[in-house]
Biopython code that builds the backbone (N, CA, C, O; Angstrom):
import numpy as np
from Bio.PDB.StructureBuilder import StructureBuilder

atoms = [
    (1, "UNK", "N", (86.765, 109.070, 95.646)),
    (1, "UNK", "CA", (86.331, 108.901, 96.965)),
    (1, "UNK", "C", (86.668, 106.665, 96.620)),
    (1, "UNK", "O", (86.435, 105.995, 95.614)),
    (2, "UNK", "N", (87.207, 106.289, 97.871)),
    (2, "UNK", "CA", (87.067, 105.628, 97.787)),
    (2, "UNK", "C", (85.985, 104.364, 98.393)),
    (2, "UNK", "O", (85.292, 104.461, 99.405)),
    (3, "UNK", "N", (86.064, 103.246, 97.519)),
    (3, "UNK", "CA", (85.125, 102.298, 98.147)),
    (3, "UNK", "C", (85.440, 100.788, 97.712)),
    (3, "UNK", "O", (85.961, 100.516, 96.630)),
    (4, "UNK", "N", (84.994, 99.642, 98.863)),
    (4, "UNK", "CA", (85.321, 98.700, 98.629)),
    (4, "UNK", "C", (84.760, 97.757, 98.437)),
    (4, "UNK", "O", (83.866, 97.414, 99.209)),
    (5, "UNK", "N", (85.198, 96.784, 96.997)),
    (5, "UNK", "CA", (84.673, 95.712, 96.431)),
    (5, "UNK", "C", (84.658, 94.668, 96.822)),
    (5, "UNK", "O", (85.749, 94.228, 97.183)),
    (6, "UNK", "N", (83.529, 93.822, 96.938)),
    (6, "UNK", "CA", (83.937, 92.302, 96.611)),
    (6, "UNK", "C", (83.238, 91.768, 95.385)),
    (6, "UNK", "O", (82.283, 92.299, 94.818)),
    (7, "UNK", "N", (83.792, 90.738, 95.081)),
    (7, "UNK", "CA", (82.728, 90.264, 94.092)),
    (7, "UNK", "C", (82.966, 88.529, 93.961)),
    (7, "UNK", "O", (84.090, 88.049, 94.112)),
    (8, "UNK", "N", (82.104, 87.921, 93.747)),
    (8, "UNK", "CA", (81.959, 86.316, 94.391)),
    (8, "UNK", "C", (81.684, 85.049, 92.880)),
    (8, "UNK", "O", (80.933, 85.296, 91.937)),
    (9, "UNK", "N", (82.387, 83.946, 93.010)),
    (9, "UNK", "CA", (81.746, 83.612, 91.567)),
    (9, "UNK", "C", (83.014, 83.942, 90.599)),
    (9, "UNK", "O", (84.103, 84.489, 90.777)),
    (10, "UNK", "N", (82.298, 83.300, 89.402)),
    (10, "UNK", "CA", (82.596, 84.296, 87.908)),
    (10, "UNK", "C", (83.630, 85.074, 87.730)),
    (10, "UNK", "O", (84.769, 85.166, 87.275)),
    (11, "UNK", "N", (82.293, 85.887, 88.576)),
    (11, "UNK", "CA", (82.703, 87.405, 88.693)),
    (11, "UNK", "C", (83.777, 88.215, 89.506)),
    (11, "UNK", "O", (83.818, 89.438, 89.634)),
    (12, "UNK", "N", (84.710, 87.201, 90.074)),
    (12, "UNK", "CA", (85.896, 87.728, 91.470)),
    (12, "UNK", "C", (87.206, 87.669, 89.987)),
    (12, "UNK", "O", (88.233, 88.081, 90.525)),
    (13, "UNK", "N", (87.400, 87.488, 89.130)),
    (13, "UNK", "CA", (88.060, 87.561, 88.309)),
    (13, "UNK", "C", (88.707, 88.665, 87.714)),
    (13, "UNK", "O", (89.854, 88.857, 87.311)),
    (14, "UNK", "N", (87.609, 89.385, 87.764)),
    (14, "UNK", "CA", (87.550, 91.200, 87.566)),
    (14, "UNK", "C", (87.770, 91.964, 88.181)),
    (14, "UNK", "O", (87.517, 93.096, 87.769)),
    (15, "UNK", "N", (88.416, 91.782, 89.623)),
    (15, "UNK", "CA", (88.713, 92.566, 90.208)),
    (15, "UNK", "C", (90.243, 92.393, 90.748)),
    (15, "UNK", "O", (90.497, 91.220, 91.025)),
    (16, "UNK", "N", (91.393, 93.372, 90.973)),
    (16, "UNK", "CA", (92.356, 93.147, 90.677)),
    (16, "UNK", "C", (92.670, 92.900, 92.330)),
    (16, "UNK", "O", (92.228, 93.460, 93.333)),
    (17, "UNK", "N", (93.608, 91.834, 92.141)),
    (17, "UNK", "CA", (93.832, 90.891, 93.334)),
    (17, "UNK", "C", (94.545, 91.466, 94.670)),
    (17, "UNK", "O", (94.346, 90.866, 95.727)),
    (18, "UNK", "N", (95.495, 92.790, 94.642)),
    (18, "UNK", "CA", (95.476, 93.204, 95.517)),
    (18, "UNK", "C", (94.540, 94.184, 96.070)),
    (18, "UNK", "O", (94.438, 94.037, 97.288)),
    (19, "UNK", "N", (93.971, 94.936, 95.698)),
    (19, "UNK", "CA", (92.759, 95.762, 95.928)),
    (19, "UNK", "C", (92.305, 95.788, 97.406)),
    (19, "UNK", "O", (92.170, 94.673, 97.910)),
    (20, "UNK", "N", (92.055, 96.817, 98.165)),
    (20, "UNK", "CA", (91.186, 96.454, 99.340)),
    (20, "UNK", "C", (89.902, 97.625, 99.427)),
    (20, "UNK", "O", (88.735, 97.357, 99.712)),
    (21, "UNK", "N", (90.421, 98.907, 99.121)),
    (21, "UNK", "CA", (89.585, 100.108, 98.264)),
    (21, "UNK", "C", (89.862, 100.390, 96.768)),
    (21, "UNK", "O", (91.044, 100.142, 96.528)),
    (22, "UNK", "N", (89.256, 100.778, 95.788)),
    (22, "UNK", "CA", (89.659, 101.327, 94.799)),
    (22, "UNK", "C", (88.742, 102.798, 94.322)),
    (22, "UNK", "O", (87.528, 102.996, 94.368)),
    (23, "UNK", "N", (89.547, 103.442, 93.993)),
    (23, "UNK", "CA", (89.088, 104.709, 93.895)),
    (23, "UNK", "C", (88.072, 105.226, 92.629)),
    (23, "UNK", "O", (88.000, 104.991, 91.423)),
    (24, "UNK", "N", (87.403, 105.982, 93.510)),
    (24, "UNK", "CA", (86.160, 106.140, 91.809)),
    (24, "UNK", "C", (85.821, 107.649, 92.255)),
    (24, "UNK", "O", (86.036, 108.223, 93.322)),
    (25, "UNK", "N", (85.347, 107.992, 91.325)),
    (25, "UNK", "CA", (84.911, 109.833, 90.820)),
    (25, "UNK", "C", (84.048, 109.859, 91.866)),
    (25, "UNK", "O", (83.635, 108.786, 92.307)),
    (26, "UNK", "N", (83.577, 111.248, 92.512)),
    (26, "UNK", "CA", (82.781, 111.259, 93.355)),
    (26, "UNK", "C", (81.070, 111.240, 93.119)),
    (26, "UNK", "O", (80.224, 111.244, 94.014)),
    (27, "UNK", "N", (80.852, 111.221, 91.769)),
    (27, "UNK", "CA", (79.052, 111.237, 91.629)),
    (27, "UNK", "C", (79.419, 109.639, 90.736)),
    (27, "UNK", "O", (79.306, 109.647, 89.510)),
    (28, "UNK", "N", (79.808, 108.465, 91.388)),
    (28, "UNK", "CA", (79.853, 107.328, 91.071)),
    (28, "UNK", "C", (78.774, 106.537, 92.015)),
    (28, "UNK", "O", (78.897, 106.489, 93.239)),
    (29, "UNK", "N", (77.604, 105.869, 91.226)),
    (29, "UNK", "CA", (76.732, 104.842, 90.832)),
    (29, "UNK", "C", (76.976, 103.857, 90.949)),
    (29, "UNK", "O", (77.999, 103.631, 90.303)),
    (30, "UNK", "N", (76.547, 102.824, 91.548)),
    (30, "UNK", "CA", (76.554, 100.945, 91.334)),
    (30, "UNK", "C", (76.709, 100.902, 90.054)),
    (30, "UNK", "O", (77.833, 100.562, 89.686)),
    (31, "UNK", "N", (75.450, 101.286, 88.734)),
    (31, "UNK", "CA", (75.610, 101.223, 87.457)),
    (31, "UNK", "C", (77.126, 101.648, 86.687)),
    (31, "UNK", "O", (77.415, 101.199, 85.577)),
    (32, "UNK", "N", (77.903, 102.448, 87.352)),
    (32, "UNK", "CA", (79.170, 102.821, 86.073)),
    (32, "UNK", "C", (79.753, 101.938, 87.200)),
    (32, "UNK", "O", (79.742, 100.878, 86.574)),
    (33, "UNK", "N", (80.193, 101.650, 88.264)),
    (33, "UNK", "CA", (80.876, 100.006, 88.739)),
    (33, "UNK", "C", (80.581, 98.679, 88.089)),
    (33, "UNK", "O", (81.507, 97.884, 87.928)),
    (34, "UNK", "N", (79.083, 98.319, 87.618)),
    (34, "UNK", "CA", (79.076, 97.490, 86.738)),
    (34, "UNK", "C", (79.720, 97.690, 85.363)),
    (34, "UNK", "O", (80.464, 96.782, 84.995)),
    (35, "UNK", "N", (79.543, 98.777, 84.515)),
    (35, "UNK", "CA", (80.142, 99.032, 83.464)),
    (35, "UNK", "C", (82.076, 98.961, 83.644)),
    (35, "UNK", "O", (82.844, 98.305, 82.940)),
    (36, "UNK", "N", (82.519, 100.109, 85.126)),
    (36, "UNK", "CA", (83.918, 99.534, 85.046)),
    (36, "UNK", "C", (84.348, 97.701, 84.940)),
    (36, "UNK", "O", (85.540, 97.440, 84.777)),
    (37, "UNK", "N", (83.582, 96.810, 85.015)),
    (37, "UNK", "CA", (83.614, 95.410, 86.049)),
    (37, "UNK", "C", (83.009, 94.711, 84.844)),
    (37, "UNK", "O", (82.470, 93.612, 84.964)),
    (38, "UNK", "N", (83.147, 95.694, 83.047)),
    (38, "UNK", "CA", (82.278, 95.414, 81.957)),
    (38, "UNK", "C", (81.767, 93.544, 82.429)),
    (38, "UNK", "O", (82.335, 92.488, 82.154)),
    (39, "UNK", "N", (80.752, 93.762, 83.053)),
    (39, "UNK", "CA", (79.442, 92.908, 83.635)),
    (39, "UNK", "C", (78.501, 93.808, 82.282)),
    (39, "UNK", "O", (78.381, 94.957, 81.858)),
    (40, "UNK", "N", (78.000, 92.470, 82.005)),
    (40, "UNK", "CA", (76.935, 93.057, 80.539)),
    (40, "UNK", "C", (75.349, 92.821, 80.883)),
    (40, "UNK", "O", (74.997, 91.986, 81.716)),
    (41, "UNK", "N", (74.652, 93.444, 80.332)),
    (41, "UNK", "CA", (73.276, 93.088, 80.765)),
    (41, "UNK", "C", (72.776, 91.979, 80.888)),
    (41, "UNK", "O", (71.770, 91.807, 81.578)),
    (42, "UNK", "N", (73.565, 90.720, 80.048)),
    (42, "UNK", "CA", (73.068, 89.666, 79.985)),
    (42, "UNK", "C", (73.155, 88.658, 81.402)),
    (42, "UNK", "O", (72.375, 87.851, 81.907)),
    (43, "UNK", "N", (74.775, 89.242, 81.815)),
    (43, "UNK", "CA", (75.287, 88.360, 83.132)),
    (43, "UNK", "C", (73.961, 88.244, 84.030)),
    (43, "UNK", "O", (72.849, 88.773, 84.029)),
    (44, "UNK", "N", (74.508, 87.469, 84.648)),
    (44, "UNK", "CA", (73.554, 86.920, 85.630)),
    (44, "UNK", "C", (74.240, 87.822, 87.237)),
    (44, "UNK", "O", (75.380, 87.474, 87.546)),
    (45, "UNK", "N", (73.805, 88.508, 87.826)),
    (45, "UNK", "CA", (74.353, 89.016, 89.186)),
    (45, "UNK", "C", (73.587, 89.508, 90.200)),
    (45, "UNK", "O", (72.501, 88.929, 90.231)),
    (46, "UNK", "N", (73.699, 90.274, 90.973)),
    (46, "UNK", "CA", (72.939, 90.341, 92.039)),
    (46, "UNK", "C", (74.327, 91.730, 92.892)),
    (46, "UNK", "O", (75.415, 91.442, 93.390)),
    (47, "UNK", "N", (73.861, 92.764, 92.791)),
    (47, "UNK", "CA", (74.934, 94.157, 93.255)),
    (47, "UNK", "C", (74.292, 94.228, 94.520)),
    (47, "UNK", "O", (73.128, 94.604, 94.379)),
    (48, "UNK", "N", (74.644, 93.983, 95.851)),
    (48, "UNK", "CA", (74.291, 94.621, 97.416)),
    (48, "UNK", "C", (75.366, 96.147, 97.616)),
    (48, "UNK", "O", (76.364, 96.376, 96.933)),
    (49, "UNK", "N", (74.881, 96.937, 98.607)),
    (49, "UNK", "CA", (75.492, 97.907, 99.266)),
    (49, "UNK", "C", (75.325, 97.789, 100.398)),
    (49, "UNK", "O", (74.220, 97.481, 100.845)),
    (50, "UNK", "N", (76.126, 97.952, 100.979)),
    (50, "UNK", "CA", (76.328, 97.793, 102.508)),
    (50, "UNK", "C", (75.191, 96.404, 102.718)),
    (50, "UNK", "O", (74.184, 96.457, 103.423)),
    (51, "UNK", "N", (75.431, 95.765, 102.297)),
    (51, "UNK", "CA", (74.976, 94.569, 102.521)),
    (51, "UNK", "C", (72.957, 94.904, 101.849)),
    (51, "UNK", "O", (72.201, 93.997, 102.197)),
    (52, "UNK", "N", (72.613, 95.491, 101.427)),
    (52, "UNK", "CA", (71.267, 96.145, 100.538)),
    (52, "UNK", "C", (71.245, 95.918, 99.228)),
    (52, "UNK", "O", (72.122, 96.172, 98.402)),
    (53, "UNK", "N", (70.133, 95.394, 99.067)),
    (53, "UNK", "CA", (70.159, 94.700, 97.920)),
    (53, "UNK", "C", (69.653, 96.156, 96.526)),
    (53, "UNK", "O", (68.744, 96.969, 96.697)),
    (54, "UNK", "N", (70.397, 96.088, 95.500)),
    (54, "UNK", "CA", (70.244, 97.287, 94.739)),
    (54, "UNK", "C", (69.030, 96.770, 93.698)),
    (54, "UNK", "O", (68.848, 95.566, 93.519)),
    (55, "UNK", "N", (68.524, 97.409, 93.281)),
    (55, "UNK", "CA", (67.652, 96.872, 91.471)),
    (55, "UNK", "C", (67.980, 97.452, 90.720)),
    (55, "UNK", "O", (68.305, 98.624, 90.913)),
    (56, "UNK", "N", (68.033, 96.864, 89.538)),
    (56, "UNK", "CA", (68.140, 97.068, 88.319)),
    (56, "UNK", "C", (67.398, 98.509, 87.819)),
    (56, "UNK", "O", (67.704, 99.129, 86.800)),
    (57, "UNK", "N", (66.554, 98.812, 88.600)),
    (57, "UNK", "CA", (66.159, 100.125, 88.221)),
    (57, "UNK", "C", (66.835, 101.459, 88.727)),
    (57, "UNK", "O", (66.571, 102.630, 88.452)),
    (58, "UNK", "N", (67.962, 100.808, 89.706)),
    (58, "UNK", "CA", (68.000, 101.650, 91.065)),
    (58, "UNK", "C", (69.841, 101.928, 90.571)),
    (58, "UNK", "O", (70.744, 102.597, 91.073)),
    (59, "UNK", "N", (69.772, 101.255, 89.663)),
    (59, "UNK", "CA", (71.623, 100.896, 89.500)),
    (59, "UNK", "C", (72.201, 102.357, 88.843)),
    (59, "UNK", "O", (73.395, 102.570, 89.049)),
    (60, "UNK", "N", (71.483, 103.330, 88.107)),
    (60, "UNK", "CA", (72.234, 104.291, 87.704)),
    (60, "UNK", "C", (71.452, 105.473, 88.865)),
    (60, "UNK", "O", (71.545, 106.654, 88.531)),
    (61, "UNK", "N", (70.776, 105.189, 90.060)),
    (61, "UNK", "CA", (70.314, 106.293, 90.729)),
    (61, "UNK", "C", (70.831, 106.048, 91.976)),
    (61, "UNK", "O", (71.321, 107.121, 92.325)),
    (62, "UNK", "N", (71.054, 104.946, 93.153)),
    (62, "UNK", "CA", (71.409, 104.785, 94.213)),
    (62, "UNK", "C", (72.989, 106.016, 94.363)),
    (62, "UNK", "O", (74.011, 105.834, 93.700)),
    (63, "UNK", "N", (72.845, 106.947, 95.161)),
    (63, "UNK", "CA", (74.167, 106.953, 95.583)),
    (63, "UNK", "C", (74.955, 106.864, 96.435)),
    (63, "UNK", "O", (74.341, 107.078, 97.480)),
    (64, "UNK", "N", (76.145, 106.640, 96.678)),
    (64, "UNK", "CA", (77.214, 106.112, 96.800)),
    (64, "UNK", "C", (78.148, 106.569, 97.219)),
    (64, "UNK", "O", (78.694, 107.364, 96.455)),
    (65, "UNK", "N", (79.106, 106.252, 99.153)),
    (65, "UNK", "CA", (79.201, 107.600, 99.569)),
    (65, "UNK", "C", (80.510, 106.421, 99.706)),
    (65, "UNK", "O", (80.603, 105.210, 99.503)),
    (66, "UNK", "N", (81.813, 107.954, 100.355)),
    (66, "UNK", "CA", (83.064, 106.954, 101.037)),
    (66, "UNK", "C", (82.738, 105.596, 101.459)),
    (66, "UNK", "O", (81.619, 105.122, 101.655)),
    (67, "UNK", "N", (83.788, 105.085, 101.561)),
    (67, "UNK", "CA", (83.623, 103.921, 102.063)),
    (67, "UNK", "C", (82.852, 102.413, 102.242)),
    (67, "UNK", "O", (83.071, 101.415, 102.928)),
    (68, "UNK", "N", (81.793, 102.821, 101.204)),
    (68, "UNK", "CA", (80.565, 101.733, 100.708)),
    (68, "UNK", "C", (81.221, 100.401, 100.262)),
    (68, "UNK", "O", (82.118, 99.951, 99.548)),
    (69, "UNK", "N", (80.451, 100.122, 100.926)),
    (69, "UNK", "CA", (80.654, 98.213, 100.827)),
    (69, "UNK", "C", (80.379, 97.298, 99.492)),
    (69, "UNK", "O", (80.073, 96.117, 99.660)),
    (70, "UNK", "N", (80.513, 97.964, 97.854)),
    (70, "UNK", "CA", (80.218, 97.519, 97.390)),
    (70, "UNK", "C", (80.400, 95.773, 96.869)),
    (70, "UNK", "O", (81.488, 95.367, 96.461)),
    (71, "UNK", "N", (78.998, 94.734, 96.973)),
    (71, "UNK", "CA", (79.176, 93.170, 96.918)),
    (71, "UNK", "C", (78.521, 92.533, 95.444)),
    (71, "UNK", "O", (77.338, 92.681, 95.135)),
    (72, "UNK", "N", (79.565, 91.775, 94.577)),
    (72, "UNK", "CA", (78.515, 90.965, 93.452)),
    (72, "UNK", "C", (78.847, 89.802, 93.602)),
    (72, "UNK", "O", (79.925, 89.329, 93.961)),
    (73, "UNK", "N", (77.185, 88.962, 93.108)),
    (73, "UNK", "CA", (76.946, 87.864, 93.340)),
    (73, "UNK", "C", (76.803, 87.583, 92.557)),
    (73, "UNK", "O", (76.281, 88.417, 91.816)),
    (74, "UNK", "N", (77.171, 85.872, 91.806)),
    (74, "UNK", "CA", (75.991, 85.174, 91.124)),
    (74, "UNK", "C", (75.060, 84.963, 91.980)),
    (74, "UNK", "O", (74.943, 85.108, 93.197)),
    (75, "UNK", "N", (74.219, 84.484, 90.881)),
    (75, "UNK", "CA", (72.690, 84.025, 91.263)),
    (75, "UNK", "C", (73.060, 82.342, 92.119)),
    (75, "UNK", "O", (73.810, 81.371, 92.222)),
    (76, "UNK", "N", (71.849, 83.020, 92.548)),
    (76, "UNK", "CA", (72.258, 81.536, 94.439)),
    (76, "UNK", "C", (71.316, 80.866, 93.559)),
    (76, "UNK", "O", (70.484, 81.339, 92.785)),
    (77, "UNK", "N", (71.632, 79.611, 93.851)),
    (77, "UNK", "CA", (70.548, 78.496, 93.237)),
    (77, "UNK", "C", (71.016, 77.296, 95.044)),
    (77, "UNK", "O", (71.932, 77.313, 95.867)),
    (78, "UNK", "N", (70.033, 76.646, 94.886)),
    (78, "UNK", "CA", (69.966, 75.519, 95.594)),
    (78, "UNK", "C", (69.076, 75.488, 97.299)),
    (78, "UNK", "O", (68.554, 76.447, 97.866)),
    (79, "UNK", "N", (69.130, 74.579, 97.598)),
    (79, "UNK", "CA", (67.510, 74.470, 98.498)),
    (79, "UNK", "C", (68.035, 74.124, 99.949)),
    (79, "UNK", "O", (67.237, 73.965, 100.873)),
]
sb = StructureBuilder()
sb.init_structure("model")
sb.init_model(0)
sb.init_chain("A")
sb.init_seg("    ")
for serial, (resi, resn, name, xyz) in enumerate(atoms, 1):
    if name == "N":
        sb.init_residue(resn, " ", resi, " ")
    sb.init_atom(name, np.array(xyz, "f"), 0.0, 1.0, " ", f" {name:<3s}", serial, name[0])
structure = sb.get_structure()
């Protein structure tokens, strides 16, 4: 299945520059994308699927579908 990935901050360097959509196996879950990006548990980041946050507990449970937009943000700070 093809998924759209957006990465921001320091994580953006992990995404190939010329990719709009990336092919993943049909049973891919957000946690597998985290693994593919080589993000570690100690890394600080938030994952959104189509604009909705995914909790740490749900990263290996949420089902993805063709065309989903996965966004990875570093922690937000400021006021």
